[in-house]
N, C-alpha and C positions, 0 to 999 in steps of 0.2 A: 862055864863062863861066869866070871865074877859080876857083881851087880854094878860095878863102876870100872872105868878105864882111866889110865893115866893121862896127864895133860898133853902128852905128845900126840895122842890120837886126834885131839882137837885141831892142832896145827896141820896134821896130815890131811884131815878132811877138807879144811879151807884151801890148802895148797892144791889138792887134787881137783876140787871143784873149779878152781881157776884154770888149771891145765885143760880141763874138759870144756871150758868156754863160759863159765859163770863170771859175771862182773863182781859178785860178792856172794858170800855164804856165811851162815852162822848156825848156832845150836841153842836150843831152849828146852827147859824141862817141861814135860807134858803136864805135870801137876800145876806148874805155874801158868801154862796156857789155859787150863780149864778155868782159872780165876781171872783171866784177862777181860778187859771191858767188853769187847765184841762178843766173846763167848757167853758172858753173863747176860747181855741184853738181847742176844740173837733170838731167843725164844719168846721175847716180849714185844718185839717191834711189830710183827705181823706183816702182811702184804709181801708174801714170799714169792709170788709168781712174777718174777722179773724176766727181762730178756736173758736168754741163755739157760734158764732153768730146764732141768731134764726130769723125766720120770725116773724115780730111784727107790731104793729100799729104805731110805731114811725119811722119817716123817718130817714135815715142815717145822722149822724151828728147833730141830735137834741136830746135834753133832755126834757122830759115832767115834768112840775111842776104843781101839783094840785093848784087851785086858793086859797084854804084855807090854804096852807102849810106855816107854820111860823118857825118851828124848825125841825132839823133832829137829831134823836138819832142814834148813831153809836155804834154797839157792835162788839167785836172781840173775836175770840177763837184762842188759840195757835195751830199751826200745826208743832210740833217739828220733827226733822229729824228721831228720833227713833220711830215715829208713822206714817209711810208713808201711812197706810191704810186710814187715815183721808182725804187724798187728792186723793184717787183713784176714777176714774170715771168708774162705772160698768153699763154695758148695761142693760136696762130695769128697772133700779132703779129710782123711783120718787125722786125728790129733789136734784139731782146732787150727790156730794160726801157726805160721812158720816159727814165730817166737816161742810158742808153747811147745812145738815139736823139738825145738832146741833145748828147752828146759827138760823135757822128758828124756832126751838123749843123755843129758848130763846126769840126771838121777839114775838112769839105768847103769851108766858106767861107774858111778860112785857105789851103787848097791853091790855090783859084782865084786869090787875090790874089798869092801867092808865084810861081805859074807865069806869070801874065799880066803882073805888074808887075816882077818881078825875074828871070824866066827860070829859076827854080829848079825842077828836076824833082822831083816829090813821089811817094813810094810810100805810099799810105794803108794802114795795117795793120789786119787783123781783130783781134778780141779774142782768139780762141782760138789757142794756140801751134800746134796741129796743122793750122791753116789758114794759118799764116804769120805769126802774131803774135810779140811778144817779151815778156819778163818785165817787166811794167810797174812793179812796186814798186821794183826796183833802178834802173830807168831814171829814175823820179821822184826818187829819192834823189840820183843823180848830177846831175840837172838842178836840184837845189836846192829841191825842193818840201817836203822833210821828212826823216825818218829812219825806219828799220825799228824798230818798237816791240817790246816784249816779248809783244805779242799777234800777232806775225808779220805785221802790217799796216803800211802806210805811215801814219805819224803826222805831220800837218802842224801848224804853229803856230796857224793860224786855225781849223781845223775838226777837229783831232785826226784820228782814222782815218775820219771820216765823209765820205769823198770817193770818187769813182770816176774812173778814168783811161782815156785812149786815147792812141795815139801815131801818128806818121807819120815817115817817113825822107826826108832830102834828099840830093841828089847833090852837094852842096857842103858844105864845112866851115863851120859857123856858130859864132860866139862862144858859149861855154858860160855857164851861169848857176849852176853849183854845183860841188860840194856845199856845204852850209852847216853851220856849227857849231851844231847844234840837237839836243838829246837830253833830253827831259823825263822819260824813263824811269829816269834815274839816281836811285836812292833811292825810287822809287815802290813802294808796297805791292802793286802789280799787281792791282787789282780786275778787270782784263780776264781774267786767268787763272782767278780764283776764280769768275767769272760763267759760265764755259763749262759747259753742261749735260752735256757728254760727257767732261769732265775731259781735254780734248785737250792740256793743258800739264802733266800730272802726272808724267811720267817722261821722262828724257833718252833719246832714241833715236838721236841723231847725235852724232858726236864729231869733234874735229879730226884724230884719227888716221884716221878714215874718209875725210875729204875734203881734208885738208891745209890747211884754213883754219879760223879760229875764229869767223868771222862766219856762223853757222849759222842754220837756221830758228828763229825766235823768239829769236835772239841766243845762246842757250846750248843749242840742239839739242833742245828739249823738245816742239816742236809736232808733233802726230800728225795728218797729213792724213787718215789712215784714219778716225780717230774723228770728225773734223770732217765728213767725207763722210757718215758714218752719220747725223749730225744733219740734214744737207741732204736725205738720202733720206727721213727721217722728215717733214721739212717738206713734201716733195713728196706724201707719202702723206696728209698732213693738209691738202692744198690745198682751196680752196673754189671753187665754181662760181658765177660772178656774172653779172649782166646788164650788158652794155656799151651805152652810149649809141650809137645809130646802127647797132646790130647785133641781128638778130633772135635768133640762136642764142647762149645763154649760153656763157661761156668759163671755162676753168679758170685760177685765179689762185694762184700760189705766192708765199708770203712767207717768205723764208729767215731763219734765225736771225742776229741781229746783236748779240747780247748783249755780245760782246767789244768791239764798237764803242761801244755806248751806255754801257757802264760806264767807259770811259776819261774821266778828268777834263779832258784837254787839249782846248781849243777848245769846251768845253761852254758853252752860253749861260748867262749869270748869271741867277739867279733874282730 
């Protein structure tokens, strides 16, 4: 296998991802990802025990990169406001949310085709960093899917921040698809920040002096992961027990706060 593949493989990957159910997909070089803002500051921010953390083999503040990793393929699925069930966490269900299971299915199908048809070795990544995942938002930006918004989320042209992401790594260098010149947050009056019930964007807590870069959480260092985490814990405390089709025992369902997503005007369906 050569160290790089022709441009046609890029179009093939994007096309197949769409056929399998992705709303968008892109490719970024692993060497570039390692230098991205989130990967640089991740080990310096601290406070890693947030909602959703798992016991894993990766130490807090670290990201694991397989030695043969050359490119990352990022896939996205839309999580619109009118389909909240895609983002529900249901007790006892493998694979996380229904939306995450859809992403996993897309990655599985993509991996089979790339390995069998092109001889590309694939490393499918888990969602959680401590289990071997990567920081998906920066990866998506470098793959051309959108930009980091003032709500500290990936903002895409088509769906705004209402998307979810997964990634896998390849053992060969693939043609990249980004980044792109897209920034709808310039001049925006930031309804996302005003919508937060925990005021997680009210105070600047990170600076360029701290990290050596000015591309900080929420772009100017104001995002408080601690406050956001408190809201997520409250959402868990307010979870509901529902009856699931095909299951005798009711299951606990958690619907996490998404106000910063829903308030963003980018990609919002026209009325």
